[in-house]
GUPAMI-802391 format. One record per residue: residue in three letters; x, y, z of N, C-alpha, C in turn; residue number from 1; chain. Coordinates in Angstrom, 2 decimals, padded with zeros to 5 digits. Layout:
BEGIN
<semi "ALA",<X,Y,Z>,<X,Y,Z>,<X,Y,Z>,NUM,"A">;
...
This chain:
BEGIN
<semi "MET",<010.02,-012.60,002.38>,<008.37,-012.44,001.99>,<007.42,-013.26,002.84>,1,"A">;
<semi "ILE",<006.29,-013.13,003.53>,<005.68,-013.30,004.49>,<004.93,-014.43,004.46>,2,"A">;
<semi "THR",<004.51,-015.72,005.03>,<003.67,-016.89,004.15>,<002.08,-016.30,004.65>,3,"A">;
<semi "GLN",<001.44,-016.95,004.14>,<-000.38,-016.51,004.15>,<-000.83,-016.97,005.49>,4,"A">;
<semi "SER",<000.02,-017.89,006.11>,<-000.52,-018.30,007.56>,<-000.14,-017.57,008.43>,5,"A">;
<semi "LYS",<000.42,-016.20,008.38>,<001.31,-015.31,009.45>,<000.45,-014.24,009.28>,6,"A">;
<semi "ILE",<-000.36,-014.18,008.27>,<-001.27,-013.10,007.90>,<-002.30,-012.74,008.99>,7,"A">;
<semi "GLN",<-002.70,-011.42,009.63>,<-003.94,-011.45,010.09>,<-004.80,-010.47,009.83>,8,"A">;
<semi "THR",<-006.13,-010.48,009.95>,<-006.99,-009.81,009.83>,<-006.68,-008.37,010.35>,9,"A">;
<semi "GLY",<-006.58,-007.28,009.42>,<-006.21,-006.10,009.80>,<-004.82,-005.74,009.60>,10,"A">;
<semi "ASP",<-004.14,-006.57,009.08>,<-002.66,-006.42,008.55>,<-002.80,-005.35,007.25>,11,"A">;
<semi "ILE",<-001.98,-004.57,007.02>,<-001.72,-003.64,005.90>,<-001.17,-004.26,004.94>,12,"A">;
<semi "LEU",<-001.56,-003.67,003.45>,<-000.83,-004.18,002.31>,<-000.52,-002.99,001.92>,13,"A">;
<semi "LEU",<000.87,-002.57,001.34>,<001.21,-001.52,000.78>,<001.86,-001.78,-000.95>,14,"A">;
<semi "VAL",<001.28,-001.11,-001.60>,<001.85,-001.34,-003.28>,<002.13,-000.07,-003.67>,15,"A">;
<semi "ASN",<002.95,-000.23,-005.02>,<002.77,000.89,-005.97>,<002.59,000.27,-007.36>,16,"A">;
<semi "SER",<002.26,000.98,-008.47>,<002.45,000.67,-009.44>,<003.18,001.55,-010.44>,17,"A">;
<semi "THR",<002.80,001.34,-011.80>,<003.41,002.30,-012.94>,<002.49,003.23,-013.42>,18,"A">;
<semi "SER",<001.38,003.64,-013.06>,<000.55,004.21,-013.24>,<000.63,005.76,-013.45>,19,"A">;
<semi "PHE",<000.19,006.76,-013.94>,<000.45,008.15,-013.54>,<000.20,008.34,-012.32>,20,"A">;
<semi "LEU",<-000.80,008.22,-011.56>,<-001.24,008.81,-010.27>,<-000.30,008.06,-009.24>,21,"A">;
<semi "SER",<000.10,006.58,-009.61>,<001.01,006.27,-008.52>,<002.46,007.00,-008.59>,22,"A">;
<semi "ARG",<002.89,007.01,-009.99>,<004.05,007.68,-009.98>,<004.13,009.10,-009.37>,23,"A">;
<semi "ALA",<002.98,009.82,-009.57>,<002.69,011.15,-009.09>,<002.52,011.28,-007.87>,24,"A">;
<semi "ILE",<002.20,010.26,-006.91>,<002.10,010.33,-005.15>,<003.55,010.00,-004.88>,25,"A">;
<semi "ARG",<004.17,009.07,-005.53>,<005.71,008.67,-005.01>,<006.53,010.03,-005.39>,26,"A">;
<semi "PHE",<006.46,010.61,-006.57>,<007.14,011.82,-006.83>,<006.81,012.75,-005.82>,27,"A">;
<semi "PHE",<005.64,013.31,-005.47>,<005.57,014.45,-004.20>,<005.70,013.87,-002.78>,28,"A">;
<semi "MET",<005.65,012.56,-002.51>,<006.30,012.16,-001.41>,<007.87,012.12,-000.99>,29,"A">;
<semi "ASN",<008.33,011.82,-002.08>,<009.83,011.88,-002.15>,<010.29,013.37,-002.00>,30,"A">;
<semi "ILE",<009.68,014.40,-002.44>,<009.70,016.02,-002.46>,<009.83,016.24,-000.90>,31,"A">;
<semi "LEU",<008.53,015.40,-000.13>,<008.22,015.77,001.22>,<009.48,015.41,002.06>,32,"A">;
<semi "ARG",<009.50,014.13,001.60>,<010.70,013.39,002.41>,<011.89,014.24,002.45>,33,"A">;
<semi "LYS",<012.11,014.52,001.42>,<013.45,015.48,001.33>,<013.54,016.79,002.25>,34,"A">;
<semi "LYS",<012.21,017.57,002.11>,<011.94,018.67,002.66>,<012.26,018.31,004.20>,35,"A">;
<semi "LEU",<011.92,017.37,004.58>,<011.78,016.80,006.04>,<013.12,016.27,006.43>,36,"A">;
<semi "HIS",<013.71,016.04,005.52>,<015.00,015.59,005.74>,<015.04,013.96,006.38>,37,"A">;
<semi "LEU",<014.14,013.17,005.73>,<013.97,012.06,006.28>,<015.02,011.04,005.39>,38,"A">;
<semi "GLN",<015.46,009.87,005.66>,<015.91,008.86,004.85>,<015.04,008.60,003.78>,39,"A">;
<semi "LYS",<015.87,008.41,002.82>,<015.17,007.29,001.54>,<014.86,006.23,001.85>,40,"A">;
<semi "GLN",<013.48,005.68,001.46>,<012.89,004.38,001.71>,<012.09,004.38,000.75>,41,"A">;
<semi "TRP",<011.37,003.21,000.95>,<010.40,002.42,-000.10>,<008.84,003.54,000.19>,42,"A">;
<semi "VAL",<008.40,003.90,-000.73>,<007.27,004.57,-001.06>,<005.73,003.79,-001.41>,43,"A">;
<semi "GLY",<005.04,003.74,-000.62>,<004.01,002.99,-001.32>,<002.83,004.21,-001.81>,44,"A">;
<semi "SER",<001.99,003.83,-002.77>,<001.01,004.75,-003.06>,<-000.23,004.24,-002.90>,45,"A">;
<semi "HIS",<-000.32,002.96,-002.36>,<-001.66,002.36,-002.34>,<-001.65,001.43,-001.21>,46,"A">;
<semi "ALA",<-003.19,001.37,-000.46>,<-003.08,000.60,000.40>,<-004.11,-000.19,000.68>,47,"A">;
<semi "GLY",<-004.14,-001.34,001.04>,<-004.97,-002.39,001.27>,<-004.98,-002.96,002.62>,48,"A">;
<semi "THR",<-006.45,-003.86,002.92>,<-006.61,-004.26,004.34>,<-006.80,-005.64,003.94>,49,"A">;
<semi "PHE",<-005.78,-006.56,004.94>,<-006.22,-007.96,004.56>,<-007.41,-008.48,005.89>,50,"A">;
<semi "ILE",<-008.25,-009.31,005.30>,<-009.36,-009.66,006.26>,<-009.50,-011.16,005.64>,51,"A">;
<semi "TRP",<-009.71,-012.02,007.24>,<-009.87,-013.42,007.00>,<-011.16,-013.68,007.13>,52,"A">;
<semi "LEU",<-011.91,-014.12,006.24>,<-013.48,-014.47,006.16>,<-014.24,-015.88,006.01>,53,"A">;
<semi "ASN",<-014.52,-016.81,007.01>,<-014.81,-017.99,007.20>,<-013.35,-018.85,006.19>,54,"A">;
<semi "GLY",<-012.63,-018.12,006.76>,<-011.06,-019.21,006.34>,<-010.39,-018.66,005.01>,55,"A">;
<semi "ASP",<-011.00,-017.91,004.37>,<-011.04,-017.25,003.22>,<-009.97,-015.98,003.37>,56,"A">;
<semi "LEU",<-008.71,-015.85,002.60>,<-008.23,-014.67,002.66>,<-008.48,-013.26,001.46>,57,"A">;
<semi "PHE",<-009.13,-012.19,002.05>,<-009.10,-011.13,001.20>,<-008.75,-010.17,001.41>,58,"A">;
<semi "VAL",<-008.55,-009.25,000.57>,<-007.93,-007.80,000.46>,<-008.86,-006.91,000.20>,59,"A">;
<semi "ALA",<-009.23,-005.74,001.14>,<-010.32,-004.72,001.16>,<-009.26,-003.42,000.60>,60,"A">;
<semi "GLU",<-009.79,-003.03,-000.59>,<-008.99,-001.76,-000.87>,<-009.76,-000.96,-001.84>,61,"A">;
<semi "SER",<-009.31,000.51,-002.27>,<-010.25,001.38,-002.92>,<-009.52,000.87,-004.47>,62,"A">;
<semi "VAL",<-010.68,001.27,-005.30>,<-010.22,001.07,-006.88>,<-010.52,002.24,-007.62>,63,"A">;
<semi "LYS",<-010.33,002.37,-008.61>,<-010.21,003.41,-009.73>,<-011.74,003.92,-009.65>,64,"A">;
<semi "ASN",<-012.60,003.30,-009.89>,<-013.93,003.99,-009.98>,<-014.44,004.37,-008.49>,65,"A">;
<semi "GLY",<-013.96,003.95,-007.45>,<-014.42,004.59,-006.31>,<-015.11,003.64,-005.41>,66,"A">;
<semi "PHE",<-015.29,002.28,-005.77>,<-016.06,001.11,-004.88>,<-015.59,000.25,-004.93>,67,"A">;
């Protein structure tokens, strides 16, 4: 696990959840992985970007309602 002090603005955060959309994304990504003969690895379904602003750490990401 990385410590907060090592995070820089612009670093990417990848996550997944148990929602239908997240599971569907991972399902289809695994089909594509098999079709391309790639090694099995962790698949994220959502991404965010870390931002340091005035000494505070934020994550910029999309949300279900679009903003």
